[in-house]
N, C-alpha and C positions, 0 to 999 in steps of 0.2 A: 639207128639200132646198134647195140654192142655186138662184137664178134665173139662167138662161143666155139670152143673146141670140145669135142666129145671123145674121151679116151676110154675105149671099151664100147663097142657098138653092137651089143646084144639086144635083148628085149628092152632093158631099161634105157639103153642109149637111143634106140629107135623111138621110144615114147618121149624121151626128153627132146629129141629133134622135132617131134610133132607138136609139142607144147611150147617150145622155145619162143616163137613169135609173140605169144600172149604175155611174155615177161620181158619183152624188148630186146630179144636176142635173135641174131641170124647165125646159123651154123656155118662156120667158115672152114672147119676141119673135122674129119671123122677118122679116128684111128682104131684099128682092131688087131687081132693076132696076125693078120696077113700083111698089113702095111706098117706094123710097129713091132716086129719080132725083136726081142731083147732091147727094146727102146729105140730102135733104128729110126722111128718116125718123129722122135722128139728133137727136132732141129729148129734152128733159128729161122730158116726159110719157111718151114711149115707153119710156125707160130707167129710169123710176121703179121701184125695187126690184130692178133687175138687178145681180147680183153680179160677173159677168164676161161678156165677149163673145168669140166666136170668129169670125174674119173669114176667109172663103174666097170671094173675089170674083174680080176680074180685076186684073192689075198696075196699070193706070192709075187704078183706084179706091182703091188702098191708102192713099196719103198723105192724101187727103181723109177717108176713113173713120177713119183713126187720129186725125186732128186733131179730128173731130167727137166721137168716142167718148171720147178723152182729156179733152176740154174738159168732159165730163160727169162726170169723175172715176171712170170705169169701167175697170178693168184689162182687158187683152185679149190674145188669142192670134192671131197672124197666120200663117195657113197658105198664103196665096197666094204664088206664086213669080213671079220675073221683075221685081221692083220695086227691086232692090238699088241702083240708081243714086240712089234717094231715101233711102237708109238714114240718112244724116246728118240730113236733114230730119225723118224719123220719130223718131230718137233725141232730137233737140232738142225735139220736141213732147212726148214722154213726160217729159222732164226739166222742161219749162216748166210742165206741169200736175201734176207730182209724183204720177204714177200708175204703173202697171206694164204691161209688155209682154213676151211671149215670142214669138220668131220662130224659124223654121228653114227651110232649103231643103227639108227632109224630116222629118216628124214620126214616121216609123217608128222604133221602138226598134231593130229589126234593122239599119236603115241607119246609125243612130248608132253601133252597135257596128262596123259595116263601115267607117265613117270611121276608127276607131282601128286596125283591122287593116291598112287600106291605108297609113296613116301609118307604122306600124311596118315594113311591107315596104319602103316608100320609104326609111326611115332606114337599114335594113340594106343596101340596094343603092345608096345614095347615092355610096359610094366605089368602086363596081364599074362602071367605064366600059364594060365589055362589054355591059351590059344597057340596052337602049333601052326606053322605056315608051309605052303608049297608054292612052287613056281613052275609053270609048264608052258610049252609052246609046241606048235605044229606048223610046218611049212611044206612047200612042194618038194618033190623027190630030188630035184636038181640042185637044191641049196647045198652049198659045200660045207658050211660050218654048223656044228651042233654041240651044245646048245647055241642058239642064235646070240649074236652080239646084243640084241635088244633085251633078251631074257637076262643075260649076265649083267647088263646095266640096271635092270629092274632090281635084281638081287643086291647089287651094289648100293642102290638108292635106299633099299630097305635097311641095310646094315648102317649106312650113314645116318639114317633117321633114328637109330638106337635099338633096332630089333636085333638082339645079340644071340637069340636061340637058333637052333638048326633050321634051315630052310631046305626042304626036299626039292630037288631040281630034276625035271624030266623034259624030254623032247622027242618028237616023232617027225618022220619024213614020209610023205605019201602024196601021190597024185599031183595036182596043180594048185594046191592051196596057197594063196598069196601070203598068209601069215595070221595066226591067232596066238595071243599071249594071255595067260591067265595067272592071276595071283590069288591065293586063297588063305583064309585063316579059319581054323576049326577048333571048337571046344566041345565039351560035353553038352553044352546048352544050345549052341547054334553054329552056323557056318556063314562066313562072309566071303563072297566071290566077286572079284573084279576082273573083267575081261575086255580086251580090245581085239576086234576082228577086222582085218583089212579086206575090203571087197575086191580090190585090184591093185596093181602097181602104181596107179595114177597118183595116189597121195604121196608116195615116195618121190616120184618125178617132180611133182609140184613143189615139194619141200626143198629138193635139191636146187631147183631153179630160183626159189626165193633166196636160198643161201648164196647162189651165184650173183644175184642182184646186189646182195648186201656186201659181199667180199670184194667186188670189183673196185679197184683203186685203193683197197685197204691193205694193211700189213698186220701180221700177228697170227697166232695159232688159237683157233676157237672151236668149241663144241657148239653144235646147232642150238642146244638148249640155252646157250649164253646170249644168243642174238634175239632181237625182237621179231616176232612173227604173229 
């Protein structure tokens, strides 16, 4: 079995630990805010024998965690969201240390299929000015970023597909909702609604572990949608 480091040992980290053996991993290292303050746990001794790391921490910690782990030559998966203003810095880090990274605003396989469905709908309606569009999401109250990285990615995919009109974007935070994303197109004649609803965090954890399987031993900077799943 390959050795896995989990950086950020909250609800997602614990779920990844639980599922890791199904993907051929044993958890060799767990780091959180208590044993990794300011990156203090990102040492060669701690990462000795680690084949890949999965990072699910907080947005502010991502650049430092990536820099520390990449400097040790360990490929990693970043599941944290809300850090994309630092994406150029993170990409340069991976290139400078000649290691590997997979990131995504959402590691759910279903959501990655949803991206493609939404892009196709946007492409088909791009030349139909009667159709206005909206993008909306709701997550649990503890989620730090709003709108979600997934919703921003959906809007980006719509624009790439040629939908150049305004897209009204909204988000809500309440309770313990794992995540719902909705894209809609409305005209005087009809409404088209596309929705993805996560039932639990399990899909995100399984996608991150698939990405960890894939990136182990590889180099380069990848988005999850680029790899085979």
